[in-house]
PAFI-47918 format. One record per atom (N, C-alpha, C, O): residue in one letter; z, y, x negated. Coordinates in steps of 0.2 Angstrom, whole numbers, padded with zeros to 4 digits, always signed. Layout:
! PAFI-47918
AZYX/...
END
This chain:
! PAFI-47918
X+0089+0161-0036/X+0091+0158-0029/X+0092+0164-0024/X+0090+0165-0018/X+0094+0168-0029/X+0095+0176-0024/X+0090+0179-0021/X+0091+0183-0016/X+0083+0177-0025/X+0077+0182-0023/X+0075+0177-0018/X+0072+0180-0014/X+0075+0170-0017/X+0072+0165-0013/X+0076+0167-0007/X+0073+0170-0002/X+0082+0167-0006/X+0084+0169+0000/X+0082+0176+0003/X+0082+0177+0009/X+0081+0182-0002/X+0078+0187+0001/X+0072+0187+0004/X+0071+0191+0009/X+0066+0182+0000/X+0061+0181+0002/X+0060+0178+0009/X+0056+0180+0013/X+0065+0172+0010/X+0064+0167+0016/X+0068+0172+0021/X+0065+0171+0027/X+0072+0176+0022/X+0075+0182+0026/X+0072+0186+0027/X+0071+0186+0034/X+0068+0190+0025/X+0064+0194+0026/X+0057+0191+0031/X+0055+0193+0036/X+0055+0184+0027/X+0049+0181+0032/X+0054+0179+0039/X+0053+0183+0044/X+0056+0176+0038/X+0060+0174+0044/X+0062+0180+0050/X+0058+0181+0055/X+0065+0183+0049/X+0066+0190+0054/X+0061+0193+0055/X+0060+0195+0061/X+0057+0194+0051/X+0048+0196+0054/X+0047+0192+0061/X+0048+0195+0067/X+0044+0184+0059/X+0042+0180+0061/X+0048+0181+0069/X+0044+0181+0074/X+0055+0181+0069/X+0059+0179+0074/X+0059+0186+0080/X+0061+0185+0085/X+0057+0191+0076/X+0055+0198+0081/X+0052+0197+0084/X+0053+0199+0090/X+0045+0195+0084/X+0040+0195+0090/X+0042+0191+0094/X+0042+0194+0100/X+0043+0185+0095/X+0045+0181+0103/X+0053+0183+0106/X+0055+0183+0112/X+0056+0186+0101/X+0060+0191+0105/X+0059+0197+0107/X+0062+0199+0113/X+0056+0201+0104/X+0053+0206+0108/X+0048+0204+0116/X+0049+0208+0121/X+0044+0199+0115/X+0041+0197+0120/X+0046+0195+0128/X+0045+0195+0134/X+0050+0192+0123/X+0055+0189+0127/X+0058+0196+0133/X+0059+0196+0139/X+0059+0202+0128/X+0064+0207+0131/X+0058+0212+0135/X+0059+0218+0137/X+0052+0209+0134/X+0047+0215+0138/X+0045+0219+0133/X+0041+0223+0136/X+0045+0220+0128/X+0043+0225+0124/X+0036+0222+0119/X+0037+0219+0113/X+0031+0224+0122/X+0026+0221+0120/X+0021+0225+0117/X+0021+0231+0119/X+0015+0224+0113/X+0011+0229+0111/X+0006+0233+0117/X+0005+0239+0117/X+0005+0228+0121/X+0002+0230+0127/X+0005+0233+0131/X+0001+0236+0135/X+0013+0233+0133/X+0015+0237+0137/X+0018+0242+0135/X+0020+0246+0139/X+0017+0245+0128/X+0019+0251+0125/X+0016+0253+0121/X+0011+0249+0119/X+0017+0259+0119/X+0013+0262+0115/X+0014+0261+0108/X+0020+0260+0107/X+0010+0261+0101/X+0013+0260+0097/X+0019+0264+0094/X+0023+0262+0089/X+0019+0270+0096/X+0024+0275+0095/X+0032+0273+0096/X+0037+0275+0094/X+0030+0267+0102/X+0039+0266+0106/X+0039+0258+0102/X+0043+0257+0098/X+0032+0254+0104/X+0033+0245+0100/X+0036+0246+0094/X+0041+0243+0094/X+0034+0249+0089/X+0033+0248+0082/X+0042+0250+0080/X+0046+0246+0079/X+0043+0257+0081/X+0052+0258+0080/X+0056+0253+0086/X+0062+0253+0085/X+0054+0251+0090/X+0058+0246+0094/X+0059+0239+0091/X+0064+0236+0091/X+0052+0236+0087/X+0054+0232+0085/X+0056+0231+0077/X+0056+0226+0074/X+0057+0236+0074/X+0060+0238+0067/X+0066+0236+0069/X+0069+0231+0068/X+0069+0242+0073/X+0077+0242+0076/X+0080+0234+0078/X+0086+0233+0077/X+0076+0231+0081/X+0075+0224+0083/X+0076+0219+0075/X+0080+0214+0075/X+0074+0220+0071/X+0072+0216+0066/X+0080+0217+0061/X+0083+0212+0058/X+0082+0225+0060/X+0087+0223+0057/X+0093+0221+0058/X+0096+0220+0053/X+0096+0219+0066/X+0102+0214+0065/X+0099+0208+0063/X+0102+0205+0060/X+0093+0206+0066/X+0092+0198+0064/X+0092+0197+0056/X+0095+0193+0053/X+0089+0202+0053/X+0090+0202+0044/X+0097+0201+0043/X+0099+0196+0041/X+0101+0206+0044/X+0108+0206+0043/X+0112+0199+0044/X+0117+0197+0041/X+0109+0195+0048/X+0113+0189+0052/X+0111+0185+0047/X+0115+0182+0043/X+0105+0183+0046/X+0100+0178+0042/X+0100+0179+0035/X+0098+0175+0031/X+0103+0185+0034/X+0103+0184+0026/X+0110+0181+0024/X+0111+0177+0019/X+0115+0183+0027/X+0122+0179+0027/X+0120+0171+0028/X+0121+0166+0024/X+0117+0170+0033/X+0116+0161+0035/X+0112+0159+0030/X+0111+0153+0029/X+0108+0163+0026/X+0103+0158+0022/X+0107+0160+0014/X+0105+0156+0010/X+0110+0165+0014/X+0115+0164+0008/X+0118+0157+0008/X+0117+0152+0004/X+0123+0155+0014/X+0127+0150+0016/X+0123+0145+0012/X+0125+0142+0007/X+0116+0143+0015/X+0115+0139+0015/X+0111+0137+0008/X+0108+0132+0008/X+0110+0141+0004/X+0108+0140-0004/X+0115+0143-0009/X+0115+0146-0014/X+0120+0142-0004/X+0125+0142-0010/X+0128+0148-0013/X+0132+0148-0018/X+0125+0154-0009/X+0127+0160-0012/X+0131+0165-0006/X+0131+0171-0006/X+0134+0161-0003/X+0137+0167+0003/X+0143+0172-0001/X+0144+0177+0002/X+0145+0171-0005/X+0150+0175-0008/X+0146+0181-0009/X+0148+0187-0007/X+0141+0180-0013/X+0136+0187-0014/X+0132+0191-0008/X+0131+0197-0008/X+0131+0187-0005/X+0127+0190+0000/X+0132+0191+0006/X+0129+0192+0011/X+0139+0192+0006/X+0144+0192+0011/X+0145+0199+0007/X+0145+0204+0011/X+0148+0201+0001/X+0148+0206-0003/X+0143+0211-0002/X+0145+0217-0001/X+0135+0210-0003/X+0131+0212-0003/X+0130+0217+0006/X+0127+0222+0006/X+0131+0214+0010/X+0132+0215+0016/X+0136+0220+0018/X+0134+0226+0021/X+0142+0219+0017/X+0148+0223+0017/X+0147+0230+0013/X+0150+0235+0015/X+0142+0231+0008/X+0141+0237+0003/X+0136+0240+0007/X+0137+0246+0008/X+0131+0236+0009/X+0125+0239+0012/X+0127+0244+0019/X+0126+0250+0020/X+0129+0239+0023/X+0133+0242+0029/X+0139+0249+0028/X+0139+0253+0033/X+0142+0249+0025/X+0148+0254+0023/X+0143+0259+0020/X+0144+0265+0021/X+0138+0258+0017/X+0134+0263+0013/X+0130+0268+0020/X+0128+0274+0019/X+0129+0263+0025/X+0125+0267+0032/X+0130+0268+0035/X+0128+0268+0041/X+0136+0270+0035/X+0140+0273+0040/X+0144+0268+0043/X+0149+0270+0046/X+0142+0259+0044/X+0143+0255+0047/X+0150+0251+0046/X+0151+0246+0049/X+0154+0254+0040/X+0159+0249+0037/X+0166+0248+0040/X+0171+0244+0038/X+0163+0253+0047/X+0171+0251+0051/X+0168+0243+0056/X+0171+0240+0061/X+0162+0242+0054/X+0162+0233+0057/X+0166+0228+0052/X+0166+0222+0054/X+0169+0230+0048/X+0172+0225+0043/X+0181+0229+0042/X+0182+0235+0040/X+0186+0226+0044/X+0192+0227+0045/X+0194+0225+0038/X+0193+0220+0035/X+0198+0230+0033/X+0198+0230+0027/X+0206+0225+0026/X+0211+0226+0031/X+0207+0220+0019/X+0213+0217+0021/X+0218+0221+0018/X+0216+0225+0014/X+0224+0219+0020/X+0230+0223+0020/X+0231+0224+0014/X+0229+0220+0010/X+0235+0229+0011/X+0235+0230+0003/X+0242+0227+0002/X+0243+0227-0004/X+0247+0225+0006/X+0253+0221+0005/X+0252+0215+0003/X+0257+0211+0002/
END
């Protein structure tokens, strides 16, 4: 089930990035490939993060993917996005 969630999330985020880049005006016709592709990849990243947790919830694996997100973002230096639980 976890592999299915990863597959669906990757395909969905790649598919959603095209209309989103077109909407904000970043198209392959307007920009060089050196600007277009890094912008598109940077746009795919947050879409992927949100969809991963969403599809994890839909397929009953929310806890696994929520912990996966927290671990991955903290390793990238973005752990400040998650407020730690009180230790009291």
